[in-house]
C-alpha positions as CSV (number, residue, x, y, z in Angstrom):
1,M,81.2,152.0,170.4
2,L,80.0,149.2,168.0
3,I,82.3,146.5,166.9
4,I,81.6,144.6,163.5
5,G,83.2,141.4,162.9
6,I,83.3,140.2,159.4
7,D,83.7,136.6,158.2
8,I,85.2,137.0,154.7
9,A,84.2,134.5,151.8
10,K,84.4,134.6,148.1
11,R,80.9,135.4,147.2
12,C,79.1,136.2,150.4
13,H,80.3,137.6,153.8
14,E,78.9,137.2,157.4
15,A,78.8,140.1,159.8
16,C,78.0,140.1,163.5
17,I,77.6,143.5,165.7
18,L,78.8,143.7,169.3
19,D,78.8,146.4,171.7
20,T,81.8,147.0,174.0
21,S,80.2,144.6,176.6
22,G,80.1,141.9,174.3
23,K,76.4,141.8,173.7
24,M,75.3,141.0,170.2
25,K,73.1,143.5,168.5
26,G,70.7,141.5,166.5
27,K,71.5,138.2,164.8
28,P,74.5,137.8,162.4
29,F,73.7,138.4,158.8
30,S,75.0,137.6,155.4
31,F,75.6,140.1,152.6
32,P,77.1,139.6,149.1
33,N,80.6,140.6,148.1
34,S,79.5,143.6,146.1
35,H,78.7,147.3,146.0
36,T,75.0,146.3,146.9
37,G,76.3,144.1,149.7
38,A,78.4,146.8,151.2
39,D,75.4,149.2,151.3
40,T,73.3,146.4,152.9
41,L,76.1,146.0,155.5
42,L,76.1,149.8,156.3
43,S,72.3,150.0,156.5
44,Q,72.1,147.0,158.9
45,I,74.6,148.7,161.1
46,Q,72.6,151.9,161.1
47,K,69.6,150.2,162.3
48,H,71.4,149.1,165.4
49,N,73.2,152.4,166.0
50,P,70.6,155.0,166.6
51,D,73.0,156.9,168.8
52,S,75.6,157.3,166.2
53,L,78.1,155.5,168.3
54,P,81.7,155.1,166.8
55,I,82.2,152.0,164.7
56,E,85.1,149.7,164.3
57,F,85.4,146.8,161.8
58,G,87.3,143.5,162.2
59,M,88.1,141.0,159.4
60,E,90.6,138.4,158.5
61,A,93.1,138.5,155.8
62,T,91.7,135.6,153.7
63,G,93.3,135.3,150.4
64,H,92.5,138.5,148.4
65,Y,88.6,138.4,149.1
66,W,88.8,140.8,151.9
67,L,90.6,143.7,149.7
68,A,87.3,145.1,147.9
69,L,85.3,145.4,151.1
70,Y,88.3,146.8,153.1
71,S,89.0,149.2,150.3
72,R,85.2,150.4,150.5
73,L,85.2,150.7,154.3
74,I,88.4,152.7,154.2
75,Q,87.1,155.0,151.5
76,D,84.1,155.7,153.6
77,G,86.1,156.7,156.5
78,F,85.7,153.7,158.8
79,T,88.3,152.3,161.0
80,V,89.1,148.6,160.0
81,H,91.3,146.1,161.6
82,V,92.8,143.3,159.5
83,I,93.9,140.4,161.6
84,N,95.7,136.9,161.1
85,P,93.4,134.0,161.2
86,I,95.5,132.4,163.7
87,Q,94.3,134.9,166.2
88,S,90.6,134.2,166.0
89,D,91.4,130.4,165.8
90,S,93.2,130.7,169.4
91,L,89.9,132.4,170.8
92,R,87.9,129.7,169.1
93,N,89.3,127.1,171.7
94,L,87.7,128.9,174.5
95,Y,84.1,128.4,173.0
96,I,84.7,124.8,172.3
97,R,81.6,123.8,174.4
98,K,79.3,126.2,172.4
99,T,77.0,124.8,169.9
100,K,77.9,125.7,166.1
101,T,74.9,127.8,165.9
102,D,75.8,129.9,168.9
103,M,79.4,130.4,167.7
104,V,80.0,132.1,164.3
105,D,83.2,133.1,163.0
106,S,82.0,136.8,162.6
107,F,81.4,136.8,166.4
108,L,84.9,135.4,167.3
109,I,86.5,138.1,164.9
110,A,84.4,140.8,166.9
111,E,85.5,139.4,170.2
112,V,89.2,139.4,169.1
113,I,88.7,143.2,168.3
114,R,86.8,143.9,171.4
115,F,89.5,142.2,173.7
116,G,92.2,144.4,172.0
117,R,94.6,141.8,172.0
118,F,95.6,141.4,168.4
119,S,98.3,142.4,166.0
120,Q,97.1,143.9,162.7
121,T,98.1,142.6,159.4
122,S,99.8,145.6,157.7
123,L,98.5,146.3,154.3
124,A,101.5,147.4,151.9
125,A,101.5,150.5,149.7
126,P,99.9,150.2,146.3
127,D,103.0,150.1,144.5
128,I,104.3,147.3,146.6
129,I,101.0,145.4,146.1
130,A,101.4,145.9,142.3
131,L,105.0,144.8,142.3
132,R,104.2,141.8,144.4
133,Q,101.4,140.7,142.0
134,L,103.8,141.0,139.0
135,C,106.7,139.2,140.8
136,R,104.3,136.3,141.7
137,Y,102.9,136.3,138.2
138,R,106.6,135.9,136.8
139,F,107.2,133.0,139.2
140,C,103.9,131.3,137.7
141,L,105.2,132.0,134.2
142,V,108.7,130.5,135.0
143,D,106.9,127.4,136.3
144,Q,104.8,127.1,133.3
145,I,107.9,127.3,130.9
146,S,109.8,124.8,133.0
147,D,106.5,122.5,132.9
148,V,106.2,122.8,129.0
149,K,109.9,122.0,128.5
150,R,109.7,118.9,130.5
151,K,106.8,117.8,128.2
152,V,108.9,118.7,125.1
153,I,111.7,116.6,126.4
154,S,109.2,113.5,127.0
155,L,108.0,113.9,123.4
156,L,111.5,114.1,122.0
157,D,112.4,110.8,123.7
158,Q,109.5,109.1,121.7
159,V,109.7,110.9,118.4
160,F,113.6,111.6,118.0
161,P,115.4,110.2,121.1
162,E,118.8,111.0,119.8
163,Y,118.1,114.6,119.3
164,E,118.8,115.8,123.0
165,T,122.6,114.6,122.5
166,L,123.0,116.9,119.4
167,F,122.7,120.2,121.1
168,S,124.3,121.5,124.3
169,D,121.0,123.1,125.0
170,V,117.8,121.7,123.6
171,F,116.0,125.0,124.1
172,G,118.8,127.3,122.7
173,I,117.9,129.5,119.7
174,S,119.6,127.1,117.2
175,S,117.8,123.9,118.6
176,R,114.5,125.7,118.9
177,T,114.6,126.9,115.3
178,M,115.3,123.4,114.2
179,L,112.3,122.0,116.3
180,A,110.0,124.6,115.0
181,D,110.6,123.4,111.2
182,F,111.9,119.8,111.6
183,S,110.3,117.7,114.3
184,T,110.9,114.2,113.1
185,P,114.0,112.2,111.8
186,E,112.3,112.1,108.5
187,E,111.9,115.7,108.3
188,F,115.6,116.3,109.1
189,L,116.6,114.0,106.3
190,A,114.3,115.4,103.8
191,V,116.1,118.9,104.0
192,D,119.0,119.6,102.0
193,T,122.3,119.4,104.0
194,E,123.6,122.7,103.0
195,K,120.3,124.4,103.8
196,L,120.2,122.8,107.1
197,A,123.8,124.0,107.7
198,A,123.0,127.5,106.7
199,I,120.2,127.8,109.2
200,L,122.4,126.5,112.1
201,A,125.0,129.0,111.1
202,R,122.6,131.8,111.0
203,T,120.8,130.8,114.4
204,S,124.3,130.2,116.2
205,R,126.1,133.1,114.9
206,G,128.5,131.0,113.0
207,R,129.5,128.6,115.8
208,L,127.5,125.7,114.0
209,G,127.4,124.8,110.5
210,L,128.1,121.9,108.1
211,N,129.6,119.5,110.7
212,Q,126.6,120.0,112.9
213,A,124.2,119.4,109.9
214,H,125.9,116.1,109.1
215,R,125.7,114.9,112.8
216,T,122.0,115.8,113.0
217,Q,121.2,113.9,109.8
218,D,123.3,111.0,110.7
219,A,121.5,110.7,114.2
220,A,118.1,111.0,112.2
221,R,119.2,108.0,109.9
222,Q,120.0,105.9,112.9
223,S,117.0,107.2,115.1
224,F,115.0,104.5,116.9
225,G,111.8,106.4,117.8
226,V,108.1,105.6,118.3
227,K,106.2,105.0,115.0
228,L,102.7,104.4,116.6
229,G,100.7,107.5,116.9
230,R,103.6,109.5,115.4
231,E,101.5,112.3,113.9
232,A,99.8,113.2,117.2
233,L,103.2,113.4,119.0
234,V,104.5,115.6,116.4
235,F,101.5,117.8,116.5
236,E,101.8,118.1,120.2
237,L,105.6,118.8,120.1
238,R,105.2,121.6,117.6
239,Q,102.6,123.1,119.5
240,L,104.6,123.1,122.8
241,V,107.8,124.4,121.1
242,A,105.6,127.4,119.9
243,Q,104.1,127.8,123.4
244,I,107.6,128.1,124.8
245,S,108.4,131.0,122.5
246,F,105.3,132.7,123.3
247,L,105.6,132.3,127.0
248,E,109.3,133.5,127.0
249,E,108.1,136.7,125.1
250,Q,105.6,137.2,127.8
251,L,108.3,136.8,130.4
252,A,110.6,139.4,128.7
253,A,107.7,141.9,128.6
254,L,106.9,141.1,132.2
255,G,110.6,141.6,133.4
256,D,110.5,145.1,131.9
257,Q,107.3,145.9,133.6
258,I,108.9,144.7,137.0
259,S,112.0,146.7,136.5
260,Q,109.8,149.8,135.8
261,Y,107.9,149.4,139.1
262,Y,111.2,148.5,141.1
263,D,112.8,151.8,139.9
264,R,110.1,153.8,141.7
265,F,111.5,152.7,145.0
266,S,114.8,153.9,146.5
267,C,115.9,150.4,146.8
268,T,119.6,149.3,146.8
269,L,119.1,145.4,147.0
270,H,120.1,145.0,143.3
271,T,123.8,146.3,144.4
272,V,124.2,143.0,146.1
273,P,126.2,140.6,143.8
274,G,123.8,137.7,143.1
275,I,120.7,139.8,143.3
276,G,119.5,141.3,140.0
277,K,116.7,143.7,139.5
278,I,114.3,141.0,139.0
279,L,115.0,139.2,142.2
280,A,115.5,142.4,144.2
281,A,111.9,143.3,143.1
282,A,110.5,140.0,144.3
283,I,112.2,140.2,147.6
284,L,111.1,143.9,148.2
285,S,107.5,143.0,147.2
286,E,107.3,140.2,149.6
287,I,109.0,142.1,152.6
288,G,107.3,145.5,152.1
289,D,108.0,147.8,154.9
290,A,111.1,146.5,156.7
291,T,110.4,148.4,159.8
292,R,107.6,146.1,160.8
293,F,110.5,143.6,161.7
294,S,112.3,144.8,164.8
295,A,115.3,142.5,164.1
296,P,116.7,140.4,161.2
297,E,115.9,137.1,163.1
298,K,112.2,138.0,162.7
299,L,112.7,138.6,158.8
300,V,114.4,135.2,158.6
301,A,111.5,133.5,160.4
302,F,109.1,135.5,158.1
303,A,110.8,133.9,155.3
304,G,110.6,130.4,156.8
305,I,114.4,130.0,156.7
306,D,114.8,129.7,160.6
307,P,115.7,126.4,161.8
308,S,113.0,123.9,163.1
309,I,114.3,121.8,165.8
310,R,112.4,118.7,167.0
311,Q,111.9,118.4,170.7
312,S,109.8,116.0,172.8
313,G,110.3,115.8,176.6
314,Q,114.0,115.3,177.1
315,F,114.6,114.5,173.5
316,V,116.1,117.3,171.5
317,G,116.8,116.3,167.8
318,N,120.3,117.0,166.6
319,Q,119.3,117.9,163.0
320,S,117.6,120.9,162.1
321,H,115.6,121.9,159.0
322,M,114.2,125.0,157.5
323,S,110.7,125.7,159.2
324,K,109.2,126.8,155.9
325,R,106.5,128.5,157.8
326,G,106.8,131.9,156.2
327,S,106.4,133.5,152.8
328,A,107.2,130.7,150.2
329,Y,107.4,133.4,147.6
330,L,110.2,135.3,149.6
331,R,111.8,132.0,150.5
332,R,112.0,131.0,146.8
333,A,113.5,134.4,145.8
334,V,116.1,134.4,148.6
335,W,117.2,130.7,147.7
336,L,117.7,131.6,144.1
337,A,119.8,134.7,145.1
338,S,121.8,132.7,147.5
339,S,122.4,130.0,144.8
340,V,123.8,132.7,142.4
341,A,125.7,134.5,145.3
342,T,127.6,131.4,146.1
343,L,129.3,131.6,142.7
344,H,129.5,135.4,142.3
345,N,129.4,137.0,145.6
346,P,133.0,136.7,147.2
347,V,131.6,137.1,150.8
348,M,128.9,134.6,150.3
349,K,131.1,132.3,148.4
350,T,133.6,132.3,151.1
351,F,130.8,131.6,153.7
352,Y,129.3,129.0,151.7
353,Q,132.8,127.1,151.3
354,K,133.3,127.5,155.1
355,K,130.2,125.7,155.7
356,R,130.9,122.9,153.2
357,N,134.4,122.6,154.8
358,E,132.5,121.9,158.1
359,G,130.9,119.0,156.4
360,K,127.5,120.5,155.6
361,A,125.6,119.3,152.7
362,H,125.1,121.5,149.6
363,R,121.7,122.5,150.3
364,T,122.3,123.1,154.1
365,A,125.2,125.3,153.3
366,V,122.9,127.3,150.7
367,G,120.4,127.6,153.5
368,A,123.0,129.3,155.7
369,V,123.8,131.6,152.9
370,C,120.1,132.4,152.6
371,R,120.1,133.4,156.3
372,K,123.1,135.5,156.2
373,L,121.8,137.1,152.9
374,L,118.6,138.1,154.7
375,Y,120.5,139.7,157.3
376,T,122.2,141.8,154.5
377,V,118.6,142.5,152.9
378,F,117.4,143.7,156.4
379,A,120.3,146.1,156.8
380,L,120.1,147.4,153.3
381,L,116.2,148.1,153.6
382,K,116.7,149.7,156.8
383,S,119.6,151.9,155.9
384,G,118.8,152.8,152.1
385,Q,122.6,152.4,151.5
386,P,124.2,150.4,148.7
387,Y,125.9,147.1,149.4
388,D,129.1,147.4,151.3
389,P,131.0,144.0,151.2
390,N,133.0,145.0,154.1
391,L,130.0,145.3,156.3
392,A,128.7,141.9,155.0
393,R,131.6,140.0,156.3
């Protein structure tokens, strides 16, 4: 059998061919990350395999750059082992005395496969990969919207600092409609009060009207904003307000797409109070096949929500923190779900209050809810049954 270790990179990969005794066949060689490169790889292997020995490939899960070559090799019927980079790093320490030219990463990867002491990185099903991509993109959009909103608040503090006190939600429909048409105190004063009241009544479904219009114009008269560079500030403000509307339209369309993908799975995570379909989809996509976790504690560790305890010699720290070593996306989704669950899930709310009564800080108590919620998630993914609050106690 021949073992081919491949060191993955963005543009160009490196391969090393070993036999079962560890002898290198030829020198390590590079090939581009393309169809032509894959053909070059296979032709090089063929030169060193006149006896048509079985072939196994090994590569690290490096970003997303390995997926194209992996797909090609699997399509061609080869056995491909995808390993965690940590496993080849541990072997690298054994060769610390070797020179850099003697020791290439592709050789180390091939050695890991040859020794057979590795755990494979499981590749999720195509629908899970697609759902994960959409959910991570949604997190990205949410972060972008939050960033733009912070910039809008900063600009308002300069152009019309009193504006933020006029609405309970600066980014609500009524306020955003105002900002799209009137961005400066002067513009608010230039519009007829009755017209302003009519716009407010229409966008707030009658909750706001003439009183709010008077309050807004009174604040505009007394406004103490920046005058220097006003035109540039106003231009940027209008651009950013329009950008928020555009991004939120994208977010809504993305939510529909995520829901459609989520419905393809017989998943019951959305039956847990505090976990809607969007968060359920994010949690499911990051976990994938729950059977790869033999116990809920391992899922908790995968999310990086397990406690990290400092210990040195005879000293053991008396404060524990989240390890945060696992999936940041899963940890974020579970944290969001837990924050909602402490308010709307009776079981989790009671558990949260118990931790608070024990003297735990808010974030520490929510972290405890995260761990408890992941135990519930583990059970539901394993059983496929809807949420039962009696079993979650």
